[in-house]
C-alpha positions as CSV (number, residue, x, y, z in Angstrom):
1,M,111.8,111.3,96.1
2,A,109.3,110.0,98.7
3,E,108.1,106.4,98.5
4,R,104.6,105.9,97.1
5,D,101.8,103.9,98.8
6,V,101.3,100.4,97.4
7,W,98.0,98.5,97.3
8,I,96.9,95.0,96.7
9,L,94.5,95.0,93.7
10,G,94.1,91.3,93.0
11,A,94.9,88.1,94.9
12,S,94.6,84.4,94.4
13,M,96.0,81.1,95.5
14,T,95.6,77.5,94.6
15,A,94.5,75.0,97.1
16,F,97.6,73.5,98.8
17,R,97.7,69.9,97.8
18,R,99.9,67.4,95.9
19,Y,99.4,67.8,92.1
20,P,100.9,64.8,90.3
21,D,99.2,65.9,87.0
22,K,100.4,69.6,87.1
23,D,103.9,71.0,86.9
24,L,105.3,74.0,88.7
25,I,104.5,76.4,85.9
26,D,100.9,75.1,85.7
27,L,100.4,75.9,89.3
28,G,102.0,79.3,89.0
29,S,100.0,80.2,86.0
30,E,96.7,79.3,87.7
31,A,97.5,81.6,90.6
32,A,98.8,84.4,88.3
33,F,95.7,84.3,86.1
34,G,93.5,84.2,89.2
35,A,95.1,87.3,90.7
36,M,94.9,89.3,87.5
37,S,91.3,88.2,87.0
38,D,90.5,89.1,90.6
39,G,91.9,92.6,90.0
40,G,90.2,93.1,86.7
41,V,93.5,93.5,84.8
42,S,95.7,91.5,82.4
43,I,99.4,90.7,81.8
44,H,99.5,93.7,79.5
45,D,98.9,96.0,82.5
46,M,101.9,94.7,84.4
47,D,105.2,96.6,84.5
48,V,107.1,94.1,86.5
49,L,107.0,90.4,87.4
50,S,108.6,88.7,90.4
51,A,108.6,84.9,90.9
52,G,109.5,83.2,94.1
53,N,110.6,79.5,94.0
54,L,113.2,77.3,95.7
55,A,113.1,73.9,94.0
56,E,113.8,75.1,90.5
57,A,115.3,78.5,91.4
58,A,118.2,78.3,89.0
59,S,116.0,77.5,86.0
60,G,114.5,81.0,85.3
61,V,111.1,80.2,86.8
62,G,109.8,83.8,86.1
63,Q,110.7,83.6,82.4
64,R,109.2,80.2,82.1
65,L,106.1,81.5,83.8
66,Q,105.9,84.3,81.2
67,K,105.8,81.8,78.4
68,Q,102.5,80.6,79.8
69,I,100.9,83.8,80.9
70,G,102.3,86.2,78.3
71,Q,105.7,87.6,77.3
72,T,105.5,91.3,77.3
73,G,109.2,92.2,77.7
74,I,108.8,93.5,81.3
75,P,111.5,93.1,84.0
76,V,111.5,89.7,85.7
77,Y,112.9,88.9,89.1
78,N,113.6,85.4,90.2
79,V,113.8,85.1,94.0
80,A,115.0,82.4,96.4
81,N,115.1,83.2,100.1
82,A,114.3,80.0,102.0
83,C,110.8,80.1,103.6
84,A,110.7,83.8,103.1
85,T,110.9,83.4,99.3
86,G,107.3,84.4,98.4
87,A,107.2,87.4,100.7
88,T,110.6,88.5,99.3
89,A,109.3,88.2,95.7
90,L,106.4,90.4,96.7
91,R,108.7,93.0,98.2
92,C,110.5,93.2,94.9
93,V,107.3,94.4,93.3
94,I,106.5,96.6,96.2
95,M,109.9,98.3,95.9
96,S,109.5,98.7,92.1
97,I,106.2,100.5,92.6
98,A,107.1,102.5,95.7
99,S,110.2,103.9,93.9
100,G,108.2,105.0,90.8
101,E,109.7,102.5,88.4
102,A,106.4,100.7,88.0
103,E,102.7,101.4,88.4
104,M,101.4,97.8,88.5
105,G,103.1,94.5,89.0
106,L,102.6,90.8,89.6
107,A,104.2,88.7,92.3
108,V,103.9,84.9,92.2
109,G,105.1,82.3,94.7
110,L,105.1,78.7,93.4
111,E,106.5,75.4,94.6
112,K,106.2,71.7,94.0
113,M,107.8,69.8,96.9
114,G,106.3,66.3,96.7
115,K,106.6,63.9,99.5
116,M,110.3,64.4,100.1
117,G,110.1,68.2,100.2
118,L,113.4,69.9,99.3
119,L,115.4,67.7,101.6
120,G,116.4,65.0,99.1
121,A,117.7,61.8,100.4
122,S,118.1,63.0,103.9
123,A,114.4,63.3,104.5
124,R,112.5,60.6,106.4
125,S,109.9,59.4,103.9
126,D,108.2,57.2,106.4
127,K,106.9,60.1,108.4
128,K,103.2,60.6,108.0
129,V,100.3,63.0,108.7
130,F,96.6,62.7,108.3
131,T,95.0,63.8,105.1
132,P,91.4,65.3,105.2
133,D,89.9,61.9,104.4
134,G,91.8,60.1,107.2
135,R,94.6,58.7,105.0
136,Y,98.2,59.6,105.5
137,G,100.7,61.8,103.7
138,A,104.3,63.0,104.2
139,V,105.4,65.5,106.7
140,M,108.0,68.2,106.1
141,S,110.6,67.1,108.6
142,V,113.7,65.1,109.2
143,E,115.2,63.1,112.0
144,G,115.6,66.2,114.2
145,R,117.2,66.3,117.6
146,V,117.3,69.2,120.0
147,G,120.5,71.1,119.4
148,T,120.9,70.1,115.7
149,T,120.9,72.7,112.9
150,L,118.0,70.8,111.2
151,M,114.7,72.6,111.3
152,P,112.9,70.3,113.8
153,G,115.9,70.7,116.2
154,V,116.2,74.5,115.7
155,F,112.6,75.2,116.6
156,A,112.5,72.5,119.3
157,Q,115.5,74.1,121.0
158,A,114.1,77.6,120.6
159,G,110.8,76.5,122.2
160,M,112.5,74.8,125.1
161,E,114.6,77.9,125.7
162,Y,111.5,80.0,125.9
163,A,109.8,77.5,128.2
164,G,112.8,77.5,130.5
165,A,112.8,81.2,130.7
166,N,109.1,81.8,131.2
167,E,106.6,80.3,133.6
168,G,103.4,78.7,132.4
169,V,105.0,77.3,129.2
170,G,105.3,73.6,128.6
171,F,104.5,70.7,126.3
172,E,100.7,71.3,126.7
173,Q,100.9,74.9,125.7
174,F,102.9,74.1,122.5
175,A,100.4,71.3,121.7
176,K,97.5,73.7,122.1
177,V,98.9,75.7,119.2
178,A,98.5,72.7,116.9
179,E,95.1,71.9,118.3
180,K,93.9,75.4,117.4
181,N,95.4,75.4,113.9
182,H,94.0,72.0,113.0
183,A,90.6,73.2,114.2
184,H,90.8,76.4,112.1
185,S,91.7,74.5,109.0
186,T,88.4,72.8,108.9
187,L,86.8,76.1,107.7
188,N,89.4,76.7,105.0
189,P,88.7,74.8,101.7
190,L,92.2,75.7,100.4
191,A,94.0,74.1,103.3
192,Q,96.0,70.9,102.6
193,Y,94.6,69.2,105.7
194,Q,91.1,69.8,107.1
195,K,90.9,67.4,110.0
196,Q,90.4,68.4,113.6
197,F,92.5,66.7,116.3
198,S,92.0,66.7,120.1
199,L,94.7,68.0,122.4
200,D,95.3,64.4,123.5
201,E,95.7,63.3,119.9
202,V,98.2,66.1,119.3
203,M,100.2,65.3,122.4
204,N,100.2,61.5,121.9
205,A,101.3,61.6,118.2
206,E,104.8,60.4,117.3
207,M,107.5,62.6,118.7
208,M,109.6,64.3,116.1
209,A,111.9,66.6,118.1
210,Y,110.7,67.3,121.7
211,P,108.3,69.1,122.2
212,N,107.0,68.9,118.6
213,T,105.1,65.8,117.8
214,L,104.1,64.8,114.3
215,L,100.8,66.8,114.4
216,M,102.8,69.9,115.5
217,C,104.9,70.0,112.3
218,C,104.0,71.4,108.9
219,P,103.7,69.1,105.9
220,T,105.2,69.3,102.5
221,G,103.0,70.2,99.6
222,D,102.5,71.8,96.2
223,G,100.8,75.1,95.4
224,A,101.0,78.7,94.3
225,A,99.8,82.1,95.3
226,A,99.9,85.4,93.5
227,M,99.1,89.1,93.9
228,V,98.7,92.1,91.7
229,L,100.0,95.3,93.3
230,V,99.3,98.8,92.2
231,S,100.4,102.4,93.0
232,E,97.9,104.6,94.7
233,E,98.0,107.0,91.7
234,R,97.1,104.2,89.3
235,L,94.5,102.8,91.6
236,K,92.7,106.1,91.7
237,A,92.2,105.9,87.9
238,L,90.6,102.4,88.1
239,S,86.9,101.7,88.5
240,D,84.9,102.0,91.7
241,A,84.6,98.2,91.9
242,Q,88.3,97.8,91.7
243,R,89.1,100.5,94.3
244,S,86.5,99.2,96.7
245,R,88.3,95.9,97.2
246,A,91.8,97.2,97.3
247,V,93.9,96.6,100.4
248,K,96.7,99.0,101.5
249,I,100.1,97.7,102.3
250,S,101.0,99.9,105.3
251,A,104.3,98.3,106.1
252,S,106.8,96.0,104.3
253,V,109.9,95.1,106.3
254,M,112.6,92.5,105.8
255,T,115.5,91.7,108.2
256,S,118.4,89.3,108.4
257,D,120.6,88.2,111.3
258,P,123.0,90.8,112.6
259,W,126.6,89.9,113.3
260,T,127.3,88.9,116.9
261,D,130.5,88.0,118.7
262,S,129.3,84.5,119.5
263,D,130.0,80.9,118.6
264,Q,126.2,80.2,118.5
265,V,125.4,78.2,115.4
266,Q,121.6,78.3,115.8
267,P,119.7,80.9,113.8
268,D,118.3,83.6,116.1
269,V,114.6,83.4,115.2
270,N,113.6,85.7,118.0
271,T,115.7,88.7,117.1
272,L,114.9,88.4,113.4
273,T,111.1,88.7,114.2
274,R,111.4,91.3,116.9
275,T,113.4,93.6,114.7
276,A,111.1,93.3,111.7
277,A,108.0,93.7,113.8
278,K,109.3,96.8,115.5
279,K,110.1,98.4,112.2
280,A,106.7,97.4,110.7
281,Y,104.7,98.8,113.6
282,E,106.7,102.1,113.3
283,Q,106.3,102.2,109.5
284,S,102.5,101.6,109.6
285,G,101.7,103.4,112.9
286,V,99.8,100.3,114.0
287,D,100.0,98.9,117.5
288,P,100.0,95.1,118.0
289,Q,96.7,95.4,119.9
290,D,95.1,97.1,116.8
291,L,95.5,93.8,114.9
292,D,92.3,92.0,113.9
293,L,94.2,88.9,112.7
294,V,97.7,87.6,112.1
295,E,99.1,85.0,109.8
296,L,102.5,84.0,111.2
297,H,105.1,81.4,110.4
298,D,104.2,78.2,112.4
299,C,106.5,75.7,110.7
300,F,106.3,74.0,114.1
301,A,104.0,74.6,117.0
302,T,106.9,75.9,119.1
303,A,107.6,78.6,116.5
304,E,104.1,80.0,116.7
305,L,104.2,80.3,120.5
306,L,107.5,82.1,120.4
307,H,106.2,84.6,117.9
308,Y,103.2,85.6,120.0
309,D,105.8,87.2,122.2
310,N,108.1,88.3,119.4
311,L,105.3,90.1,117.5
312,G,104.0,91.7,120.7
313,L,100.7,89.9,120.6
314,C,100.9,89.2,124.3
315,A,102.8,90.7,127.3
316,P,106.5,89.7,127.4
317,G,106.9,86.2,128.7
318,E,103.2,85.5,128.6
319,A,102.8,83.4,125.4
320,G,101.7,80.4,127.5
321,K,99.0,82.5,129.1
322,F,97.9,83.8,125.8
323,I,97.3,80.3,124.3
324,D,95.8,79.0,127.6
325,E,93.2,81.9,127.5
326,R,92.4,81.2,123.9
327,G,93.7,84.6,122.8
328,P,94.8,83.4,119.3
329,W,91.7,81.4,118.5
330,R,89.2,82.7,116.0
331,D,87.0,84.1,118.8
332,G,90.0,85.3,120.8
333,T,91.5,88.8,121.3
334,I,93.9,88.5,118.3
335,P,93.1,85.6,116.0
336,V,96.2,83.9,114.7
337,N,96.5,81.5,111.7
338,V,92.7,81.3,111.1
339,S,93.7,79.7,107.7
340,G,95.0,76.7,109.6
341,G,98.6,78.0,109.5
342,L,101.5,76.1,107.9
343,I,100.7,73.2,110.2
344,S,97.4,72.5,108.5
345,K,97.1,74.8,105.4
346,G,100.5,73.5,104.2
347,H,103.9,75.0,103.4
348,P,104.9,74.9,99.8
349,L,107.9,77.1,100.5
350,G,107.9,79.5,97.6
351,A,104.2,80.1,97.9
352,T,103.8,80.5,101.7
353,G,104.7,84.2,102.1
354,I,102.2,85.4,99.4
355,A,99.6,82.9,100.7
356,N,99.7,84.5,104.1
357,L,99.0,87.9,102.6
358,Y,96.2,86.4,100.5
359,E,94.5,85.1,103.7
360,V,94.7,88.5,105.5
361,A,93.6,90.5,102.4
362,T,90.6,88.1,102.0
363,H,89.4,88.9,105.5
364,L,89.9,92.6,105.1
365,R,87.8,92.4,102.0
366,G,85.1,90.5,104.0
367,E,85.4,87.6,101.6
368,A,86.7,84.8,103.8
369,G,83.4,82.9,104.1
370,A,82.9,80.6,107.1
371,R,86.2,81.6,108.6
372,Q,85.7,85.3,108.2
373,I,86.8,87.5,111.2
374,E,84.0,90.0,111.4
375,G,84.9,93.6,111.1
376,A,88.6,92.8,110.2
377,A,90.3,96.1,109.2
378,V,94.0,95.6,110.1
379,G,96.1,92.5,109.8
380,L,99.8,91.4,109.9
381,T,101.7,88.6,108.1
382,H,105.0,87.2,109.1
383,V,107.4,84.7,107.6
384,I,110.9,83.4,108.5
385,G,113.4,81.9,106.1
386,L,116.3,80.5,108.0
387,G,119.4,81.4,106.3
388,S,118.3,84.1,107.4
389,A,115.4,86.4,106.6
390,C,112.2,87.6,108.2
391,V,109.5,89.5,106.4
392,V,106.6,91.3,108.1
393,H,103.8,93.1,106.3
394,V,100.9,95.1,107.8
395,L,97.8,95.4,105.7
396,E,94.9,97.8,106.2
397,K,91.4,98.0,104.9
398,A,91.1,101.6,103.6
399,T,89.5,103.8,101.0
400,V,91.2,105.8,98.3
């Protein structure tokens, strides 16, 4: 049986913030109800529910969510897959619909991380970043050193290896990524931080793990994002208004690290992304240069620069040139992280993967307001969960 096409019918996300007065299920319910309302459907239309969360993954988050949004007896998947958790939860619904088991389903990514994130006592609680009003808040990081297996060290080392292998890549190019994303966030009311920083401010901020300074690292946060997905057959039976805003999922690909005969302990973030991207482009028939915008996994500025190359957004080895020429800015050749990215939008782990799709879908619908990429018709989302997993989706504006 051939797989069926799957479409985004409804999408919603909470602002990424800290919510001391809301619990995890409150946030998930807000996003879930928002997505269903956006799609003009209710919980009674859902054939499957998938919930992505890390902090309370063992507690049956999906079933707890049902108690607040409606218990209808449908299958519930609880998903935990590091930073790729939300995107993986979405894939569970995609696969259910594509296989013919479901006609419509709801995917929710939800997380409450607080100031200490998911790192517990090992986190450095004294690390700070600016909030939109100029105050400080915690950053998602630890005392990382190049060569460690902690996230700051992993991505610092990956960045330095890329810089060593390619001309025109150095501290300034990595810092330019954060300068861009902080600037983009000022147009996104859902972003956790909406404060612009100069390149000098980024470069002179406290060093976390060279070359990533404090302002080049994503913060912790709370939030949720949700999507209603539907089969093409069911979509055709809905109203003109519903069909007119639907967005096609042209590719959905997940990869993990292959086995290698090596004593390397560092996760291979490059192969993960390159493999997923290649399969996604083949599955969708889309070329990287066809992309009107990209939301990629910029947990650190070094990560974003690497993925320009890994996703084929620039010529091999020319990620430094791409950022120097402002290619990934809103007015560039392929805008990247116009939401502000994880660095400014925030990174509540379970919510991130779906939030990335929310951003791209909103642009393809022409509903992104001040940050709208005019004429956007094709977009890509990318997320990495080190453990390891990489998920890439290609979305297209299309008519049924």
